[in-house]
N, CA, C and O atoms as a GROMACS GRO file, in nm:
protein
  224
    1MET      N    1   0.074  -0.120  -0.007
    1MET     CA    2  -0.009  -0.016  -0.012
    1MET      C    3   0.114   0.121  -0.002
    1MET      O    4   0.111   0.212  -0.085
    2ALA      N    5   0.190   0.117   0.082
    2ALA     CA    6   0.275   0.229   0.061
    2ALA      C    7   0.360   0.267  -0.061
    2ALA      O    8   0.415   0.178  -0.126
    3GLY      N    9   0.369   0.382  -0.091
    3GLY     CA   10   0.396   0.420  -0.229
    3GLY      C   11   0.290   0.419  -0.357
    3GLY      O   12   0.322   0.464  -0.467
    4GLU      N   13   0.182   0.371  -0.332
    4GLU     CA   14   0.109   0.361  -0.423
    4GLU      C   15   0.017   0.497  -0.449
    4GLU      O   16  -0.028   0.525  -0.560
    5VAL      N   17  -0.002   0.566  -0.347
    5VAL     CA   18  -0.095   0.685  -0.377
    5VAL      C   19  -0.016   0.800  -0.282
    5VAL      O   20  -0.009   0.805  -0.159
    6VAL      N   21   0.038   0.886  -0.376
    6VAL     CA   22   0.114   0.990  -0.329
    6VAL      C   23   0.040   1.142  -0.384
    6VAL      O   24   0.024   1.178  -0.501
    7ARG      N   25   0.012   1.198  -0.282
    7ARG     CA   26  -0.065   1.343  -0.300
    7ARG      C   27   0.009   1.465  -0.234
    7ARG      O   28   0.043   1.475  -0.116
    8GLN      N   29   0.025   1.546  -0.326
    8GLN     CA   30   0.119   1.681  -0.295
    8GLN      C   31   0.248   1.635  -0.204
    8GLN      O   32   0.278   1.680  -0.093
    9GLY      N   33   0.310   1.540  -0.276
    9GLY     CA   34   0.438   1.491  -0.196
    9GLY      C   35   0.420   1.399  -0.072
    9GLY      O   36   0.521   1.359  -0.015
   10GLU      N   37   0.296   1.365  -0.026
   10GLU     CA   38   0.255   1.293   0.075
   10GLU      C   39   0.218   1.152   0.040
   10GLU      O   40   0.119   1.132  -0.030
   11ASP      N   41   0.292   1.053   0.086
   11ASP     CA   42   0.264   0.907   0.072
   11ASP      C   43   0.159   0.858   0.162
   11ASP      O   44   0.184   0.811   0.272
   12LEU      N   45   0.030   0.871   0.110
   12LEU     CA   46  -0.097   0.838   0.202
   12LEU      C   47  -0.099   0.698   0.253
   12LEU      O   48  -0.142   0.670   0.364
   13GLY      N   49  -0.051   0.612   0.168
   13GLY     CA   50  -0.053   0.482   0.208
   13GLY      C   51   0.038   0.432   0.362
   13GLY      O   52   0.002   0.355   0.451
   14ARG      N   53   0.158   0.507   0.349
   14ARG     CA   54   0.220   0.518   0.446
   14ARG      C   55   0.161   0.572   0.557
   14ARG      O   56   0.151   0.512   0.664
   15TRP      N   57   0.120   0.689   0.534
   15TRP     CA   58   0.042   0.774   0.648
   15TRP      C   59  -0.077   0.697   0.702
   15TRP      O   60  -0.104   0.724   0.819
   16VAL      N   61  -0.163   0.595   0.634
   16VAL     CA   62  -0.252   0.520   0.700
   16VAL      C   63  -0.185   0.401   0.759
   16VAL      O   64  -0.229   0.351   0.862
   17GLN      N   65  -0.088   0.358   0.703
   17GLN     CA   66  -0.016   0.246   0.788
   17GLN      C   67   0.024   0.300   0.928
   17GLN      O   68  -0.006   0.238   1.030
   18SER      N   69   0.090   0.409   0.930
   18SER     CA   70   0.143   0.474   1.076
   18SER      C   71   0.033   0.499   1.151
   18SER      O   72   0.057   0.478   1.270
   19VAL      N   73  -0.095   0.540   1.127
   19VAL     CA   74  -0.197   0.556   1.181
   19VAL      C   75  -0.279   0.440   1.243
   19VAL      O   76  -0.346   0.453   1.346
   20ARG      N   77  -0.268   0.333   1.176
   20ARG     CA   78  -0.319   0.206   1.197
   20ARG      C   79  -0.213   0.150   1.321
   20ARG      O   80  -0.257   0.120   1.432
   21LEU      N   81  -0.097   0.142   1.294
   21LEU     CA   82   0.020   0.089   1.396
   21LEU      C   83   0.024   0.150   1.512
   21LEU      O   84   0.057   0.093   1.615
   22GLY      N   85  -0.020   0.308   1.504
   22GLY     CA   86   0.012   0.383   1.626
   22GLY      C   87  -0.117   0.427   1.670
   22GLY      O   88  -0.126   0.544   1.706
   23TRP      N   89  -0.225   0.350   1.674
   23TRP     CA   90  -0.347   0.386   1.709
   23TRP      C   91  -0.369   0.432   1.847
   23TRP      O   92  -0.433   0.536   1.864
   24ASP      N   93  -0.325   0.369   1.946
   24ASP     CA   94  -0.309   0.372   2.088
   24ASP      C   95  -0.258   0.524   2.112
   24ASP      O   96  -0.293   0.585   2.213
   25LYS      N   97  -0.180   0.578   2.022
   25LYS     CA   98  -0.124   0.717   2.035
   25LYS      C   99  -0.200   0.817   2.025
   25LYS      O  100  -0.176   0.928   2.072
   26LEU      N  101  -0.324   0.776   1.943
   26LEU     CA  102  -0.436   0.897   1.905
   26LEU      C  103  -0.508   0.936   2.004
   26LEU      O  104  -0.506   0.858   2.100
   27THR      N  105  -0.572   1.031   2.014
   27THR     CA  106  -0.702   1.080   2.126
   27THR      C  107  -0.809   1.012   2.069
   27THR      O  108  -0.816   0.966   1.956
   28GLY      N  109  -0.905   1.010   2.174
   28GLY     CA  110  -1.030   0.933   2.119
   28GLY      C  111  -1.108   1.017   1.987
   28GLY      O  112  -1.184   0.963   1.905
   29VAL      N  113  -1.076   1.138   1.990
   29VAL     CA  114  -1.155   1.212   1.880
   29VAL      C  115  -1.095   1.184   1.761
   29VAL      O  116  -1.170   1.179   1.664
   30GLN      N  117  -0.952   1.162   1.740
   30GLN     CA  118  -0.880   1.127   1.612
   30GLN      C  119  -0.925   0.994   1.586
   30GLN      O  120  -0.974   0.970   1.476
   31GLN      N  121  -0.911   0.889   1.688
   31GLN     CA  122  -0.972   0.752   1.666
   31GLN      C  123  -1.098   0.753   1.603
   31GLN      O  124  -1.109   0.683   1.502
   32TRP      N  125  -1.216   0.830   1.648
   32TRP     CA  126  -1.332   0.849   1.590
   32TRP      C  127  -1.329   0.883   1.469
   32TRP      O  128  -1.385   0.811   1.386
   33MET      N  129  -1.267   0.993   1.434
   33MET     CA  130  -1.252   1.052   1.312
   33MET      C  131  -1.189   0.965   1.193
   33MET      O  132  -1.223   0.977   1.075
   34CYS      N  133  -1.096   0.878   1.238
   34CYS     CA  134  -1.019   0.785   1.150
   34CYS      C  135  -1.127   0.672   1.116
   34CYS      O  136  -1.141   0.624   1.003
   35GLU      N  137  -1.196   0.637   1.221
   35GLU     CA  138  -1.301   0.514   1.210
   35GLU      C  139  -1.415   0.559   1.128
   35GLU      O  140  -1.447   0.498   1.026
   36GLN      N  141  -1.480   0.667   1.170
   36GLN     CA  142  -1.608   0.726   1.119
   36GLN      C  143  -1.610   0.803   0.978
   36GLN      O  144  -1.695   0.812   0.889
   37VAL      N  145  -1.519   0.841   0.990
   37VAL     CA  146  -1.495   0.950   0.852
   37VAL      C  147  -1.404   0.901   0.728
   37VAL      O  148  -1.430   0.914   0.609
   38LEU      N  149  -1.285   0.836   0.791
   38LEU     CA  150  -1.190   0.783   0.683
   38LEU      C  151  -1.195   0.641   0.650
   38LEU      O  152  -1.138   0.594   0.551
   39GLY      N  153  -1.275   0.561   0.744
   39GLY     CA  154  -1.285   0.425   0.739
   39GLY      C  155  -1.174   0.352   0.781
   39GLY      O  156  -1.169   0.235   0.745
   40ILE      N  157  -1.069   0.404   0.862
   40ILE     CA  158  -0.936   0.355   0.896
   40ILE      C  159  -0.976   0.274   1.030
   40ILE      O  160  -1.062   0.313   1.108
   41GLU      N  161  -0.908   0.166   1.044
   41GLU     CA  162  -0.920   0.069   1.156
   41GLU      C  163  -0.812   0.042   1.210
   41GLU      O  164  -0.714   0.030   1.136
   42PRO      N  165  -0.794   0.021   1.365
   42PRO     CA  166  -0.656   0.002   1.401
   42PRO      C  167  -0.618  -0.143   1.362
   42PRO      O  168  -0.696  -0.235   1.340
   43ALA      N  169  -0.480  -0.144   1.357
   43ALA     CA  170  -0.415  -0.273   1.321
   43ALA      C  171  -0.449  -0.389   1.398
   43ALA      O  172  -0.476  -0.367   1.516
   44THR      N  173  -0.454  -0.520   1.353
   44THR     CA  174  -0.506  -0.617   1.433
   44THR      C  175  -0.344  -0.668   1.513
   44THR      O  176  -0.231  -0.625   1.491
   45GLU      N  177  -0.383  -0.759   1.594
   45GLU     CA  178  -0.210  -0.807   1.665
   45GLU      C  179  -0.138  -0.882   1.536
   45GLU      O  180  -0.015  -0.875   1.534
   46ASP      N  181  -0.194  -0.942   1.446
   46ASP     CA  182  -0.117  -1.007   1.348
   46ASP      C  183  -0.044  -0.936   1.243
   46ASP      O  184   0.054  -0.979   1.182
   47GLU      N  185  -0.121  -0.788   1.225
   47GLU     CA  186  -0.030  -0.678   1.150
   47GLU      C  187   0.060  -0.605   1.225
   47GLU      O  188   0.145  -0.544   1.160
   48LYS      N  189   0.062  -0.596   1.366
   48LYS     CA  190   0.156  -0.528   1.414
   48LYS      C  191   0.314  -0.609   1.399
   48LYS      O  192   0.328  -0.731   1.401
   49PRO      N  193   0.412  -0.523   1.386
   49PRO     CA  194   0.539  -0.563   1.388
   49PRO      C  195   0.568  -0.669   1.529
   49PRO      O  196   0.520  -0.642   1.639
   50LYS      N  197   0.648  -0.785   1.507
   50LYS     CA  198   0.682  -0.876   1.605
   50LYS      C  199   0.801  -0.786   1.681
   50LYS      O  200   0.870  -0.706   1.619
   51LEU      N  201   0.815  -0.807   1.806
   51LEU     CA  202   0.914  -0.767   1.884
   51LEU      C  203   1.034  -0.850   1.865
   51LEU      O  204   1.021  -0.971   1.879
   52ARG      N  205   1.152  -0.800   1.833
   52ARG     CA  206   1.265  -0.853   1.817
   52ARG      C  207   1.325  -0.888   1.950
   52ARG      O  208   1.338  -0.806   2.041
   53THR      N  209   1.366  -1.025   1.957
   53THR     CA  210   1.418  -1.089   2.078
   53THR      C  211   1.572  -1.081   2.072
   53THR      O  212   1.615  -1.098   1.957
   54SER      N  213   1.666  -1.059   2.167
   54SER     CA  214   1.794  -1.058   2.181
   54SER      C  215   1.840  -1.235   2.156
   54SER      O  216   1.771  -1.332   2.187
   55GLN      N  217   1.971  -1.236   2.092
   55GLN     CA  218   2.043  -1.348   2.076
   55GLN      C  219   2.103  -1.398   2.211
   55GLN      O  220   2.128  -1.517   2.229
   56ALA      N  221   2.126  -1.295   2.310
   56ALA     CA  222   2.196  -1.314   2.429
   56ALA      C  223   2.123  -1.422   2.511
   56ALA      O  224   2.167  -1.456   2.621
   0.00000   0.00000   0.00000
């Protein structure tokens, strides 16, 4: 999705991905607007990057 839609120099796919992955950092109003106005939902646990574990 990233790199597919660029408007005025902004990569909208990358922006949507960052919003979905950073959902918990948004305010309640921002979450509501993303869901109700833009149709963006938070990332599922399967979509979130896995935490790297140390080899130590």
